[in-house]
LUMGUVEX-331875 format. One line per 10 residues: number of its first residue (from 0); for each residue x, z, y of C-alpha. Coordinates in nm, 4 decimals, always signed. Example, Ala and Ser with C-alpha at 12.3 -4.5 7.8 and 13.67 -1.06 7.14 Angstrom:
BEGIN
0 = +1.2300:+0.7800:-0.4500 ~ +1.3670:+0.7140:-0.1060
% end
This chain:
BEGIN
0 = -13.1019:+4.2030:-2.2140 ~ -12.8805:+4.4594:-2.0396 ~ -12.6734:+4.5018:-2.3566 ~ -12.6310:+4.1226:-2.3848 ~ -12.5097:+4.0972:-2.0245 ~ -12.2652:+4.3829:-2.0865 ~ -12.1237:+4.2042:-2.3912 ~ -12.0923:+3.8742:-2.2095 ~ -11.9053:+4.0146:-1.9098 ~ -11.5696:+4.0819:-2.0853
10 = -11.5891:+3.7476:-2.2649 ~ -11.6653:+3.5690:-1.9407 ~ -11.3730:+3.7444:-1.7717 ~ -11.1365:+3.6392:-2.0497 ~ -11.2678:+3.2844:-2.0292 ~ -11.2096:+3.2706:-1.6552 ~ -10.8534:+3.3957:-1.6984 ~ -10.7834:+3.1341:-1.9657 ~ -10.9276:+2.8574:-1.7492 ~ -10.7293:+2.9731:-1.4458
20 = -10.4096:+2.9840:-1.6519 ~ -10.4727:+2.6363:-1.7929 ~ -10.5474:+2.5015:-1.4462 ~ -10.2274:+2.6556:-1.3113 ~ -10.0193:+2.4994:-1.5899 ~ -10.1810:+2.1649:-1.5206 ~ -10.1000:+2.1956:-1.1511 ~ -9.7363:+2.2759:-1.2322 ~ -9.7123:+1.9761:-1.4650 ~ -9.8613:+1.7354:-1.2102
30 = -9.6370:+1.8828:-0.9381 ~ -9.3274:+1.8188:-1.1498 ~ -9.4342:+1.4676:-1.2505 ~ -9.5066:+1.3743:-0.8906 ~ -9.1666:+1.4980:-0.7754 ~ -8.9868:+1.3395:-1.0732 ~ -9.1413:+0.9947:-1.0228 ~ -9.0496:+0.9990:-0.6538 ~ -8.6810:+1.0331:-0.7485 ~ -8.6786:+0.6665:-0.8499
40 = -8.8776:+0.5303:-0.5563 ~ -8.6952:+0.4109:-0.2423 ~ -8.5859:+0.5221:+0.0043 ~ -8.3498:+0.7290:-0.2083 ~ -8.2478:+1.0703:-0.0788 ~ -7.8760:+1.0513:-0.1589 ~ -7.7689:+1.2936:+0.1124 ~ -8.0317:+1.5502:+0.0142 ~ -7.9382:+1.5056:-0.3516 ~ -7.5700:+1.5647:-0.2747
50 = -7.6549:+1.8752:-0.0740 ~ -7.8640:+2.0166:-0.3571 ~ -7.5962:+1.9441:-0.6176 ~ -7.3530:+2.1393:-0.4024 ~ -7.6014:+2.4211:-0.3440 ~ -7.7309:+2.4553:-0.7017 ~ -7.4129:+2.3563:-0.8820 ~ -7.0932:+2.4218:-0.6904 ~ -7.2089:+2.7403:-0.5200 ~ -7.3165:+2.8807:-0.8586
60 = -6.9818:+2.8224:-1.0295 ~ -6.8352:+3.1617:-0.9435 ~ -7.1321:+3.3673:-1.0616 ~ -7.1606:+3.1537:-1.3765 ~ -6.7919:+3.2014:-1.4588 ~ -6.8099:+3.5749:-1.3896 ~ -7.1224:+3.6215:-1.6007 ~ -6.9878:+3.4003:-1.8785 ~ -6.6562:+3.5846:-1.8939 ~ -6.8115:+3.9298:-1.9249
70 = -7.0793:+3.8071:-2.1653 ~ -6.8106:+3.6646:-2.3920 ~ -6.6064:+3.9826:-2.3642 ~ -6.9056:+4.1971:-2.4601 ~ -6.9904:+3.9676:-2.7519 ~ -6.6289:+3.9793:-2.8691 ~ -6.6165:+4.3578:-2.8432 ~ -6.9490:+4.4239:-3.0127 ~ -6.8916:+4.1523:-3.2711 ~ -6.5496:+4.2853:-3.3652
80 = -6.6694:+4.6409:-3.4276 ~ -6.9714:+4.5098:-3.6207 ~ -6.7658:+4.2760:-3.8409 ~ -6.4766:+4.5148:-3.9014 ~ -6.7093:+4.7316:-4.1133 ~ -6.7444:+4.4445:-4.3599 ~ -6.3884:+4.3167:-4.3371 ~ -6.5040:+3.9921:-4.1762 ~ -6.3302:+4.0050:-3.8410 ~ -6.2072:+3.6472:-3.8928
90 = -6.5654:+3.5330:-3.8376 ~ -6.5665:+3.6676:-3.4821 ~ -6.5018:+3.3222:-3.3364 ~ -6.8068:+3.1831:-3.5162 ~ -7.0294:+3.4670:-3.3994 ~ -6.9257:+3.4388:-3.0347 ~ -6.9347:+3.0585:-3.0243 ~ -7.2753:+3.0212:-3.1897 ~ -7.4285:+3.3005:-2.9822 ~ -7.3096:+3.1373:-2.6618
100 = -7.3840:+2.7741:-2.7435 ~ -7.7247:+2.8274:-2.9007 ~ -7.8772:+3.1079:-2.6941 ~ -7.6779:+3.3101:-2.4443 ~ -7.5280:+3.0178:-2.2539 ~ -7.8459:+2.8269:-2.1615 ~ -8.0591:+3.1382:-2.1047 ~ -7.8169:+3.3407:-1.8925 ~ -7.7152:+3.0323:-1.6945 ~ -8.0796:+2.9665:-1.6091
110 = -8.1409:+3.3289:-1.5115 ~ -7.8312:+3.3375:-1.2893 ~ -7.9394:+3.0148:-1.1157 ~ -8.2876:+3.1590:-1.0654 ~ -8.1372:+3.4647:-0.8987 ~ -7.8945:+3.2696:-0.6798 ~ -8.0610:+2.9339:-0.6065 ~ -8.4220:+2.9522:-0.7277 ~ -8.5227:+3.2341:-0.4964 ~ -8.3611:+3.0514:-0.2059
120 = -8.5558:+2.7334:-0.2867 ~ -8.8849:+2.9192:-0.2757 ~ -8.8030:+3.1029:+0.0459 ~ -8.6776:+2.7910:+0.2242 ~ -8.9770:+2.5751:+0.1326 ~ -9.2159:+2.8649:+0.1962 ~ -9.0786:+2.9179:+0.5471 ~ -9.1076:+2.5458:+0.6129 ~ -9.4696:+2.5647:+0.5028 ~ -9.5763:+2.8599:+0.7170
130 = -9.3853:+2.7257:+1.0190 ~ -9.5707:+2.3920:+0.9796 ~ -9.2514:+2.1940:+0.9258 ~ -9.4040:+2.0318:+0.6165 ~ -9.7044:+1.9258:+0.8223 ~ -9.4601:+1.7829:+1.0770 ~ -9.2982:+1.5742:+0.8024 ~ -9.6376:+1.4288:+0.7169 ~ -9.6957:+1.3548:+1.0845 ~ -9.3695:+1.1570:+1.0901
140 = -9.4841:+0.9669:+0.7790 ~ -9.2218:+1.1373:+0.5580 ~ -9.3382:+1.2339:+0.2124 ~ -9.2611:+1.6090:+0.1793 ~ -9.2371:+1.5843:-0.1994 ~ -8.9770:+1.3078:-0.1804 ~ -8.7866:+1.4877:+0.0951 ~ -8.7963:+1.8461:-0.0372 ~ -8.8777:+1.8551:-0.4080 ~ -8.7417:+1.5360:-0.5681
150 = -8.3746:+1.5948:-0.4693 ~ -8.3940:+1.9474:-0.6088 ~ -8.5388:+1.8245:-0.9385 ~ -8.2670:+1.5581:-0.9739 ~ -7.9902:+1.8027:-0.8844 ~ -8.1194:+2.0683:-1.1248 ~ -8.1385:+1.8214:-1.4150 ~ -7.7705:+1.7427:-1.3636 ~ -7.6364:+2.0860:-1.2703 ~ -7.8013:+2.2995:-1.5392
160 = -7.6303:+2.1298:-1.8402 ~ -7.2930:+2.1236:-1.6619 ~ -7.3134:+2.4907:-1.5664 ~ -7.4255:+2.5769:-1.9201 ~ -7.1183:+2.4012:-2.0609 ~ -6.8993:+2.5915:-1.8156 ~ -7.0642:+2.9198:-1.9161 ~ -7.0005:+2.8457:-2.2855 ~ -6.6327:+2.7643:-2.2343 ~ -6.5637:+3.0659:-2.0135
170 = -6.7601:+3.2911:-2.2491 ~ -6.5604:+3.1656:-2.5467 ~ -6.2347:+3.2584:-2.3738 ~ -6.3881:+3.5907:-2.2725 ~ -6.4537:+3.6624:-2.6397 ~ -6.0943:+3.5673:-2.7153 ~ -5.9707:+3.8062:-2.4465 ~ -6.1534:+4.1076:-2.5867 ~ -6.1344:+4.0193:-2.9562 ~ -5.7846:+3.8794:-2.9840
180 = -5.5794:+3.9801:-2.6811 ~ -5.7129:+4.3379:-2.6632 ~ -5.8083:+4.4211:-3.0232 ~ -5.5367:+4.2250:-3.2008 ~ -5.7379:+3.9606:-3.3880 ~ -5.5353:+3.6535:-3.4782 ~ -5.6083:+3.3887:-3.2089 ~ -5.5691:+3.1088:-3.4657 ~ -5.8522:+3.2542:-3.6760 ~ -6.0697:+3.3015:-3.3690
190 = -6.0469:+2.9462:-3.2356 ~ -6.0420:+2.7821:-3.5792 ~ -6.3651:+2.9538:-3.6842 ~ -6.5229:+2.8833:-3.3460 ~ -6.4397:+2.5138:-3.3764 ~ -6.5493:+2.4793:-3.7390 ~ -6.8784:+2.6667:-3.6988 ~ -7.0147:+2.4859:-3.3924 ~ -7.1696:+2.1510:-3.4811 ~ -7.2847:+1.8728:-3.2532
200 = -7.6475:+1.9661:-3.3208 ~ -7.5810:+2.3131:-3.1766 ~ -7.4304:+2.1648:-2.8594 ~ -7.7129:+1.9144:-2.8192 ~ -7.9672:+2.1916:-2.8752 ~ -7.8071:+2.3977:-2.6002 ~ -7.8182:+2.1030:-2.3599 ~ -8.1826:+2.0346:-2.4469 ~ -8.2627:+2.3945:-2.3618 ~ -8.0719:+2.3745:-2.0334
210 = -8.2638:+2.0615:-1.9294 ~ -8.5942:+2.2256:-2.0206 ~ -8.4959:+2.5355:-1.8221 ~ -8.4043:+2.3139:-1.5259 ~ -8.7539:+2.1651:-1.5299 ~ -8.9159:+2.5083:-1.5547 ~ -8.7059:+2.6743:-1.2842 ~ -8.7154:+2.4029:-1.0190 ~ -9.0862:+2.3327:-1.0753 ~ -9.1950:+2.6961:-1.0492
220 = -8.9704:+2.7797:-0.7542 ~ -9.0613:+2.4713:-0.5511 ~ -9.4310:+2.5047:-0.6403 ~ -9.4460:+2.8661:-0.5266 ~ -9.2819:+2.7813:-0.1964 ~ -9.4788:+2.4617:-0.1377 ~ -9.8139:+2.6377:-0.1771 ~ -9.7264:+2.9614:-0.0010 ~ -10.0017:+2.8948:+0.2528 ~ -10.2706:+2.9227:-0.0173
230 = -10.2041:+3.2940:-0.0648 ~ -10.4219:+3.5632:+0.0904 ~ -10.1135:+3.7054:+0.2623 ~ -9.9673:+3.4871:+0.5360 ~ -9.6385:+3.4749:+0.7203 ~ -9.3274:+3.6611:+0.6081 ~ -9.5201:+3.8710:+0.3556 ~ -9.6591:+3.5593:+0.1911 ~ -9.3104:+3.4114:+0.1608 ~ -9.1733:+3.7335:+0.0110
240 = -9.4560:+3.7465:-0.2453 ~ -9.4052:+3.3792:-0.3330 ~ -9.0321:+3.4352:-0.3795 ~ -9.0863:+3.7381:-0.6018 ~ -9.3478:+3.5533:-0.8050 ~ -9.1178:+3.2537:-0.8458 ~ -8.8316:+3.4657:-0.9790 ~ -9.0489:+3.6667:-1.2185 ~ -9.2482:+3.3701:-1.3487 ~ -8.9351:+3.1563:-1.3886
250 = -8.7524:+3.4245:-1.5894 ~ -9.0520:+3.4835:-1.8154 ~ -9.1086:+3.1111:-1.8725 ~ -8.7397:+3.0600:-1.9481 ~ -8.7607:+3.3197:-2.2258 ~ -9.0884:+3.1763:-2.3579 ~ -8.9482:+2.8227:-2.3494 ~ -8.6340:+2.9422:-2.5261 ~ -8.8408:+3.0852:-2.8106 ~ -9.0493:+2.7695:-2.8444
260 = -8.7473:+2.5394:-2.8414 ~ -8.5554:+2.7610:-3.0822 ~ -8.8468:+2.7379:-3.3254 ~ -8.8232:+2.3572:-3.3258 ~ -8.4451:+2.3237:-3.3063 ~ -8.3514:+2.5577:-3.5914
% end
């Protein structure tokens, strides 16, 4: 009997972890669906939506352009020295464009937004939770999900694809700067191969990824902040742990989602 109990304990522990993980995913899904449905129910939060578009989108433009430029420059530099060994430097435009549009653009855009806006979402909502501002909204008969979460979901669904497109364009010119302007590759070859190699399916695939990343990022970050009070740690420490968890979980889920989507889109 003792041996049987010993054997069951690890299996039971694994089962509990799997059930907890499944329950957490279900909670995230229901949280997103609740916030998404409330976008289309009056009264509409136009002012909050505009504020979040400015915060998530406009205030991320500089970091997206900076990251995109240096990513494209690194891809152009590495790609040139890799292709020159095989005498295929004319294909540099294709390599940079496809790398950016299919993978680097959506993923790095999402990670930069997580670092700049996602952590702020979690901290702001978490502070509102521990300072009982969310409870005050309920007291005033204001739905906290409609007021806090729905505008962020709507803004993220719009801003992520636009910022991804900006990242791709800036990155493409960054690759031109390092590959053509600095290393002497013919600019006509670079842009001609970039244009001919990228198909509409690649662009649509990149936008699908950016929308999926928007759902993942805004759901995880808002969820972590909204339920900060359920943690064992309370106050400022609880908010800091929620913010750290939101950033780490969002980045990991972005990479996992990227792999899953790439499997279906290829």
